[in-house]
N, CA, C and O atoms as a Tinker XYZ file with bonds, in Angstrom:
   328  protein
     1  N    -41.224000  -67.720000   48.958000    73     2
     2  CA   -40.061000  -68.214000   49.458000    64     1     3
     3  C    -40.254000  -69.761000   49.452000    63     2     4     5
     4  O    -41.404000  -70.191000   49.364000    81     3
     5  N    -39.354000  -70.504000   49.527000    73     3     6
     6  CA   -39.524000  -72.396000   49.773000    64     5     7
     7  C    -39.621000  -72.529000   50.997000    63     6     8     9
     8  O    -40.031000  -73.615000   51.409000    81     7
     9  N    -39.247000  -71.379000   52.043000    73     7    10
    10  CA   -38.645000  -71.820000   53.552000    64     9    11
    11  C    -39.422000  -71.257000   54.546000    63    10    12    13
    12  O    -40.166000  -70.345000   54.187000    81    11
    13  N    -39.427000  -71.496000   55.404000    73    11    14
    14  CA   -40.138000  -71.201000   56.928000    64    13    15
    15  C    -39.367000  -70.873000   58.047000    63    14    16    17
    16  O    -38.583000  -71.630000   58.618000    81    15
    17  N    -39.632000  -69.667000   58.349000    73    15    18
    18  CA   -38.519000  -70.219000   59.923000    64    17    19
    19  C    -39.809000  -69.803000   61.045000    63    18    20    21
    20  O    -40.721000  -68.976000   61.073000    81    19
    21  N    -39.318000  -70.846000   61.886000    73    19    22
    22  CA   -40.659000  -70.816000   62.829000    64    21    23
    23  C    -40.732000  -69.614000   63.436000    63    22    24    25
    24  O    -41.890000  -69.200000   63.489000    81    23
    25  N    -39.573000  -68.592000   64.120000    73    23    26
    26  CA   -39.534000  -67.608000   64.965000    64    25    27
    27  C    -40.408000  -66.292000   64.399000    63    26    28    29
    28  O    -40.916000  -65.407000   65.088000    81    27
    29  N    -40.440000  -66.475000   62.440000    73    27    30
    30  CA   -40.742000  -65.417000   62.034000    64    29    31
    31  C    -42.320000  -66.103000   60.905000    63    30    32    33
    32  O    -42.310000  -66.710000   59.834000    81    31
    33  N    -42.981000  -65.837000   61.407000    73    31    34
    34  CA   -44.206000  -65.719000   60.658000    64    33    35
    35  C    -45.339000  -64.889000   59.937000    63    34    36    37
    36  O    -45.540000  -63.782000   60.436000    81    35
    37  N    -46.144000  -65.247000   58.806000    73    35    38
    38  CA   -46.866000  -64.252000   58.116000    64    37    39
    39  C    -48.398000  -64.376000   58.175000    63    38    40    41
    40  O    -49.084000  -65.067000   57.422000    81    39
    41  N    -48.822000  -63.612000   59.174000    73    39    42
    42  CA   -50.276000  -64.122000   58.867000    64    41    43
    43  C    -51.397000  -62.662000   59.128000    63    42    44    45
    44  O    -50.964000  -61.660000   59.696000    81    43
    45  N    -52.348000  -62.719000   58.796000    73    43    46
    46  CA   -53.222000  -61.972000   59.019000    64    45    47
    47  C    -53.381000  -61.305000   60.510000    63    46    48    49
    48  O    -53.197000  -60.096000   60.652000    81    47
    49  N    -53.723000  -62.131000   61.588000    73    47    50
    50  CA   -53.802000  -61.745000   62.848000    64    49    51
    51  C    -52.664000  -62.300000   63.684000    63    50    52    53
    52  O    -52.313000  -63.475000   63.578000    81    51
    53  N    -52.091000  -61.439000   64.517000    73    51    54
    54  CA   -51.071000  -61.121000   65.370000    64    53    55
    55  C    -51.044000  -62.233000   66.537000    63    54    56    57
    56  O    -52.055000  -62.155000   67.235000    81    55
    57  N    -50.466000  -62.889000   66.791000    73    55    58
    58  CA   -50.705000  -64.033000   68.253000    64    57    59
    59  C    -50.227000  -63.340000   69.406000    63    58    60    61
    60  O    -49.278000  -62.567000   69.272000    81    59
    61  N    -50.641000  -63.477000   70.274000    73    59    62
    62  CA   -50.124000  -62.547000   71.522000    64    61    63
    63  C    -48.415000  -63.618000   71.903000    63    62    64    65
    64  O    -48.170000  -64.823000   71.953000    81    63
    65  N    -47.675000  -62.477000   72.075000    73    63    66
    66  CA   -46.307000  -62.242000   72.281000    64    65    67
    67  C    -45.616000  -62.216000   71.068000    63    66    68    69
    68  O    -44.391000  -62.337000   71.066000    81    67
    69  N    -46.281000  -62.067000   69.989000    73    67    70
    70  CA   -46.029000  -61.516000   68.851000    64    69    71
    71  C    -46.343000  -60.088000   68.247000    63    70    72    73
    72  O    -47.442000  -59.650000   68.589000    81    71
    73  N    -45.564000  -59.246000   67.385000    73    71    74
    74  CA   -46.121000  -58.173000   66.735000    64    73    75
    75  C    -45.701000  -58.052000   65.057000    63    74    76    77
    76  O    -44.688000  -58.634000   64.669000    81    75
    77  N    -46.253000  -57.537000   64.432000    73    75    78
    78  CA   -46.320000  -57.364000   63.501000    64    77    79
    79  C    -45.473000  -56.084000   62.831000    63    78    80    81
    80  O    -45.839000  -54.927000   63.036000    81    79
    81  N    -44.534000  -56.342000   62.170000    73    79    82
    82  CA   -43.478000  -55.592000   61.372000    64    81    83
    83  C    -43.676000  -55.219000   60.020000    63    82    84    85
    84  O    -44.220000  -56.135000   59.403000    81    83
    85  N    -43.383000  -53.982000   59.158000    73    83    86
    86  CA   -43.579000  -53.695000   57.623000    64    85    87
    87  C    -41.979000  -53.702000   57.576000    63    86    88    89
    88  O    -41.388000  -52.995000   58.392000    81    87
    89  N    -41.107000  -54.620000   56.478000    73    87    90
    90  CA   -39.635000  -54.707000   56.052000    64    89    91
    91  C    -39.841000  -54.039000   54.942000    63    90    92    93
    92  O    -40.850000  -54.125000   54.241000    81    91
    93  N    -38.780000  -53.274000   54.727000    73    91    94
    94  CA   -38.697000  -53.350000   53.083000    64    93    95
    95  C    -38.180000  -51.394000   52.726000    63    94    96    97
    96  O    -38.659000  -50.580000   53.515000    81    95
    97  N    -37.392000  -50.924000   51.745000    73    95    98
    98  CA   -37.026000  -49.940000   50.961000    64    97    99
    99  C    -38.112000  -49.443000   50.356000    63    98   100   101
   100  O    -38.475000  -48.352000   50.796000    81    99
   101  N    -38.888000  -50.007000   49.285000    73    99   102
   102  CA   -39.879000  -49.625000   48.216000    64   101   103
   103  C    -40.834000  -50.108000   48.795000    63   102   104   105
   104  O    -41.767000  -49.566000   49.386000    81   103
   105  N    -40.511000  -51.500000   48.562000    73   103   106
   106  CA   -41.998000  -52.208000   48.817000    64   105   107
   107  C    -42.158000  -52.940000   49.929000    63   106   108   109
   108  O    -41.322000  -53.823000   50.121000    81   107
   109  N    -43.043000  -52.795000   50.731000    73   107   110
   110  CA   -42.749000  -53.251000   52.605000    64   109   111
   111  C    -43.522000  -54.379000   52.033000    63   110   112   113
   112  O    -44.283000  -54.358000   51.065000    81   111
   113  N    -43.132000  -55.545000   52.943000    73   111   114
   114  CA   -43.398000  -56.879000   53.570000    64   113   115
   115  C    -43.637000  -56.847000   55.072000    63   114   116   117
   116  O    -42.827000  -56.430000   55.901000    81   115
   117  N    -44.842000  -57.335000   55.321000    73   115   118
   118  CA   -45.132000  -57.381000   56.534000    64   117   119
   119  C    -44.360000  -58.875000   56.982000    63   118   120   121
   120  O    -44.091000  -59.800000   56.215000    81   119
   121  N    -44.149000  -58.820000   58.155000    73   119   122
   122  CA   -43.602000  -59.907000   59.099000    64   121   123
   123  C    -44.294000  -60.130000   60.612000    63   122   124   125
   124  O    -44.870000  -59.189000   61.158000    81   123
   125  N    -44.223000  -61.060000   61.060000    73   123   126
   126  CA   -44.736000  -61.560000   62.661000    64   125   127
   127  C    -43.434000  -61.537000   62.959000    63   126   128   129
   128  O    -42.627000  -61.928000   62.117000    81   127
   129  N    -42.926000  -60.977000   64.470000    73   127   130
   130  CA   -41.995000  -61.618000   64.820000    64   129   131
   131  C    -42.090000  -62.225000   66.309000    63   130   132   133
   132  O    -43.171000  -62.756000   66.055000    81   131
   133  N    -41.890000  -62.554000   67.507000    73   131   134
   134  CA   -41.445000  -62.571000   68.445000    64   133   135
   135  C    -41.236000  -61.536000   69.479000    63   134   136   137
   136  O    -40.021000  -61.367000   69.588000    81   135
   137  N    -41.755000  -60.929000   70.118000    73   135   138
   138  CA   -41.907000  -59.922000   71.040000    64   137   139
   139  C    -40.570000  -59.537000   71.690000    63   138   140   141
   140  O    -40.255000  -58.379000   71.965000    81   139
   141  N    -39.725000  -60.760000   71.936000    73   139   142
   142  CA   -38.725000  -60.808000   72.837000    64   141   143
   143  C    -37.538000  -60.667000   71.916000    63   142   144   145
   144  O    -36.396000  -60.672000   72.375000    81   143
   145  N    -37.860000  -60.499000   70.216000    73   143   146
   146  CA   -36.777000  -59.647000   69.233000    64   145   147
   147  C    -36.176000  -58.322000   69.580000    63   146   148   149
   148  O    -35.093000  -57.857000   69.223000    81   147
   149  N    -37.469000  -57.606000   70.656000    73   147   150
   150  CA   -37.209000  -56.586000   70.575000    64   149   151
   151  C    -36.069000  -56.136000   71.550000    63   150   152   153
   152  O    -35.648000  -54.988000   71.697000    81   151
   153  N    -35.698000  -57.158000   72.119000    73   151   154
   154  CA   -34.568000  -56.781000   73.595000    64   153   155
   155  C    -33.416000  -56.828000   72.629000    63   154   156   157
   156  O    -32.695000  -55.844000   72.791000    81   155
   157  N    -32.949000  -57.721000   71.577000    73   155   158
   158  CA   -31.982000  -57.703000   70.884000    64   157   159
   159  C    -31.272000  -56.849000   70.141000    63   158   160   161
   160  O    -31.830000  -56.426000   69.128000    81   159
   161  N    -30.095000  -56.451000   70.397000    73   159   162
   162  CA   -29.287000  -55.253000   70.061000    64   161   163
   163  C    -29.569000  -54.930000   68.379000    63   162   164   165
   164  O    -29.838000  -53.808000   67.949000    81   163
   165  N    -29.447000  -56.138000   67.563000    73   163   166
   166  CA   -29.774000  -56.103000   66.252000    64   165   167
   167  C    -30.836000  -55.360000   65.999000    63   166   168   169
   168  O    -30.795000  -54.221000   65.533000    81   167
   169  N    -32.121000  -56.162000   66.386000    73   167   170
   170  CA   -33.048000  -55.178000   66.441000    64   169   171
   171  C    -33.280000  -53.778000   66.698000    63   170   172   173
   172  O    -33.847000  -52.977000   65.955000    81   171
   173  N    -32.930000  -53.637000   67.487000    73   171   174
   174  CA   -32.819000  -52.441000   68.309000    64   173   175
   175  C    -31.954000  -51.381000   67.173000    63   174   176   177
   176  O    -32.479000  -50.326000   66.816000    81   175
   177  N    -31.056000  -51.658000   66.841000    73   175   178
   178  CA   -30.414000  -50.894000   65.722000    64   177   179
   179  C    -31.298000  -50.856000   64.650000    63   178   180   181
   180  O    -31.360000  -49.726000   64.164000    81   179
   181  N    -31.863000  -51.515000   64.214000    73   179   182
   182  CA   -33.095000  -51.445000   63.009000    64   181   183
   183  C    -34.134000  -50.128000   63.757000    63   182   184   185
   184  O    -34.143000  -48.976000   63.323000    81   183
   185  N    -34.683000  -50.445000   64.542000    73   183   186
   186  CA   -35.519000  -49.749000   65.079000    64   185   187
   187  C    -35.023000  -47.978000   65.113000    63   186   188   189
   188  O    -35.814000  -47.200000   64.581000    81   187
   189  N    -34.378000  -47.687000   65.424000    73   187   190
   190  CA   -32.956000  -46.417000   65.800000    64   189   191
   191  C    -33.466000  -46.204000   64.380000    63   190   192   193
   192  O    -34.496000  -45.595000   64.093000    81   191
   193  N    -32.796000  -46.659000   63.705000    73   191   194
   194  CA   -32.558000  -46.162000   62.165000    64   193   195
   195  C    -33.806000  -45.875000   61.301000    63   194   196   197
   196  O    -33.804000  -45.279000   60.224000    81   195
   197  N    -34.936000  -46.429000   61.987000    73   195   198
   198  CA   -36.350000  -46.320000   61.401000    64   197   199
   199  C    -36.917000  -45.104000   61.880000    63   198   200   201
   200  O    -37.644000  -44.495000   61.094000    81   199
   201  N    -36.728000  -44.633000   63.013000    73   199   202
   202  CA   -37.138000  -43.412000   64.054000    64   201   203
   203  C    -36.432000  -42.365000   63.558000    63   202   204   205
   204  O    -36.947000  -41.247000   63.593000    81   203
   205  N    -34.926000  -42.579000   62.926000    73   203   206
   206  CA   -34.622000  -41.480000   62.085000    64   205   207
   207  C    -35.235000  -41.278000   60.937000    63   206   208   209
   208  O    -35.441000  -40.154000   60.479000    81   207
   209  N    -35.658000  -42.621000   60.250000    73   207   210
   210  CA   -35.859000  -42.067000   58.750000    64   209   211
   211  C    -37.825000  -41.914000   59.102000    63   210   212   213
   212  O    -38.635000  -41.757000   58.188000    81   211
   213  N    -38.036000  -41.965000   59.907000    73   211   214
   214  CA   -39.828000  -42.427000   59.785000    64   213   215
   215  C    -40.127000  -41.385000   60.842000    63   214   216   217
   216  O    -41.089000  -40.724000   60.448000    81   215
   217  N    -39.641000  -40.908000   62.184000    73   215   218
   218  CA   -39.647000  -40.500000   63.533000    64   217   219
   219  C    -41.063000  -41.555000   64.046000    63   218   220   221
   220  O    -41.251000  -42.638000   63.493000    81   219
   221  N    -41.873000  -41.098000   65.038000    73   219   222
   222  CA   -42.944000  -41.769000   65.534000    64   221   223
   223  C    -44.194000  -42.066000   64.963000    63   222   224   225
   224  O    -44.834000  -43.079000   65.247000    81   223
   225  N    -44.628000  -41.034000   64.004000    73   223   226
   226  CA   -45.876000  -41.045000   63.050000    64   225   227
   227  C    -45.769000  -41.179000   61.758000    63   226   228   229
   228  O    -46.026000  -40.325000   60.910000    81   227
   229  N    -45.237000  -42.684000   61.535000    73   227   230
   230  CA   -45.421000  -43.326000   60.314000    64   229   231
   231  C    -46.633000  -43.069000   59.802000    63   230   232   233
   232  O    -47.605000  -43.041000   60.557000    81   231
   233  N    -46.796000  -42.791000   58.149000    73   231   234
   234  CA   -48.054000  -43.118000   57.448000    64   233   235
   235  C    -48.878000  -44.398000   57.557000    63   234   236   237
   236  O    -50.101000  -44.542000   57.557000    81   235
   237  N    -47.759000  -45.406000   57.661000    73   235   238
   238  CA   -48.358000  -46.878000   57.598000    64   237   239
   239  C    -48.944000  -47.091000   59.037000    63   238   240   241
   240  O    -49.732000  -48.028000   59.155000    81   239
   241  N    -48.753000  -46.589000   59.776000    73   239   242
   242  CA   -49.507000  -46.850000   60.899000    64   241   243
   243  C    -49.147000  -47.929000   61.485000    63   242   244   245
   244  O    -49.833000  -48.110000   62.491000    81   243
   245  N    -48.192000  -48.930000   61.272000    73   243   246
   246  CA   -47.030000  -49.689000   61.630000    64   245   247
   247  C    -45.867000  -49.715000   61.897000    63   246   248   249
   248  O    -45.083000  -48.913000   61.391000    81   247
   249  N    -45.512000  -50.607000   62.718000    73   247   250
   250  CA   -43.620000  -50.632000   62.954000    64   249   251
   251  C    -43.085000  -51.099000   61.920000    63   250   252   253
   252  O    -43.070000  -52.281000   61.577000    81   251
   253  N    -42.398000  -49.755000   61.114000    73   251   254
   254  CA   -42.051000  -50.079000   59.865000    64   253   255
   255  C    -40.067000  -49.903000   60.028000    63   254   256   257
   256  O    -39.497000  -49.026000   60.677000    81   255
   257  N    -39.576000  -50.725000   59.438000    73   255   258
   258  CA   -38.324000  -50.683000   59.322000    64   257   259
   259  C    -37.556000  -50.831000   57.940000    63   258   260   261
   260  O    -37.688000  -51.773000   57.159000    81   259
   261  N    -36.732000  -49.732000   57.782000    73   259   262
   262  CA   -36.673000  -49.938000   56.107000    64   261   263
   263  C    -35.376000  -50.266000   55.941000    63   262   264   265
   264  O    -34.579000  -49.332000   56.023000    81   263
   265  N    -34.854000  -51.594000   55.680000    73   263   266
   266  CA   -34.440000  -52.134000   55.176000    64   265   267
   267  C    -34.485000  -52.991000   54.463000    63   266   268   269
   268  O    -35.679000  -53.174000   54.225000    81   267
   269  N    -33.743000  -53.860000   53.796000    73   267   270
   270  CA   -33.820000  -54.795000   52.649000    64   269   271
   271  C    -34.116000  -55.740000   53.331000    63   270   272   273
   272  O    -33.537000  -55.888000   54.407000    81   271
   273  N    -35.274000  -56.816000   52.835000    73   271   274
   274  CA   -35.464000  -57.472000   53.210000    64   273   275
   275  C    -34.608000  -58.714000   53.515000    63   274   276   277
   276  O    -34.288000  -59.420000   54.471000    81   275
   277  N    -34.483000  -58.643000   52.678000    73   275   278
   278  CA   -32.957000  -60.132000   52.701000    64   277   279
   279  C    -31.964000  -59.902000   53.953000    63   278   280   281
   280  O    -31.406000  -60.913000   54.380000    81   279
   281  N    -31.751000  -58.944000   54.441000    73   279   282
   282  CA   -30.828000  -58.350000   55.953000    64   281   283
   283  C    -31.728000  -58.408000   57.220000    63   282   284   285
   284  O    -31.260000  -58.712000   58.318000    81   283
   285  N    -32.788000  -58.162000   57.062000    73   283   286
   286  CA   -34.023000  -58.443000   57.853000    64   285   287
   287  C    -33.903000  -60.350000   57.812000    63   286   288   289
   288  O    -33.389000  -60.929000   58.768000    81   287
   289  N    -34.190000  -60.767000   57.168000    73   287   290
   290  CA   -34.382000  -62.148000   57.300000    64   289   291
   291  C    -33.141000  -62.884000   58.033000    63   290   292   293
   292  O    -33.272000  -63.778000   58.869000    81   291
   293  N    -31.441000  -62.148000   57.398000    73   291   294
   294  CA   -30.476000  -62.816000   58.160000    64   293   295
   295  C    -30.641000  -62.911000   59.625000    63   294   296   297
   296  O    -30.599000  -63.825000   60.448000    81   295
   297  N    -30.924000  -61.122000   59.664000    73   295   298
   298  CA   -30.431000  -60.525000   61.264000    64   297   299
   299  C    -31.896000  -61.588000   62.214000    63   298   300   301
   300  O    -31.470000  -62.219000   63.182000    81   299
   301  N    -33.113000  -61.703000   61.986000    73   299   302
   302  CA   -34.041000  -62.704000   62.371000    64   301   303
   303  C    -33.805000  -64.240000   62.664000    63   302   304   305
   304  O    -34.054000  -64.977000   63.618000    81   303
   305  N    -33.069000  -64.438000   61.119000    73   303   306
   306  CA   -32.734000  -66.053000   61.407000    64   305   307
   307  C    -31.499000  -66.484000   62.372000    63   306   308   309
   308  O    -31.487000  -67.591000   62.910000    81   307
   309  N    -30.777000  -65.820000   62.499000    73   307   310
   310  CA   -30.057000  -66.059000   63.261000    64   309   311
   311  C    -30.155000  -65.426000   65.272000    63   310   312   313
   312  O    -29.273000  -65.389000   66.131000    81   311
   313  N    -31.393000  -65.100000   65.313000    73   311   314
   314  CA   -31.984000  -64.621000   66.342000    64   313   315
   315  C    -32.496000  -65.916000   66.933000    63   314   316   317
   316  O    -32.226000  -66.385000   68.038000    81   315
   317  N    -33.384000  -66.467000   65.875000    73   315   318
   318  CA   -33.892000  -67.603000   66.105000    64   317   319
   319  C    -32.813000  -68.915000   66.368000    63   318   320   321
   320  O    -32.958000  -69.865000   67.138000    81   319
   321  N    -31.898000  -68.668000   65.619000    73   319   322
   322  CA   -30.523000  -69.859000   66.043000    64   321   323
   323  C    -30.135000  -69.758000   67.439000    63   322   324   325
   324  O    -29.624000  -70.672000   68.086000    81   323
   325  N    -30.412000  -68.578000   67.869000    73   323   326
   326  CA   -29.654000  -68.588000   69.352000    64   325   327
   327  C    -30.274000  -69.323000   70.588000    63   326   328
   328  O    -29.688000  -69.312000   71.671000    81   327
């Protein structure tokens, strides 16, 4: 992609105050988001969907959100603007 959202980062190491999430329906991509996003209703809804699909013991070992990447990027970009 040719753009970068300051609140949404891709890194190998996760800074304090951020967490890594894996997003995708078939092929998962790793994103690093601020922990504060977890308080947002739109992210909580995605996490509820993930819990329903995967439960708490997902084989990937990380926080996985089963939605299209473009949907996730749209939600996080709106959160970043607010």
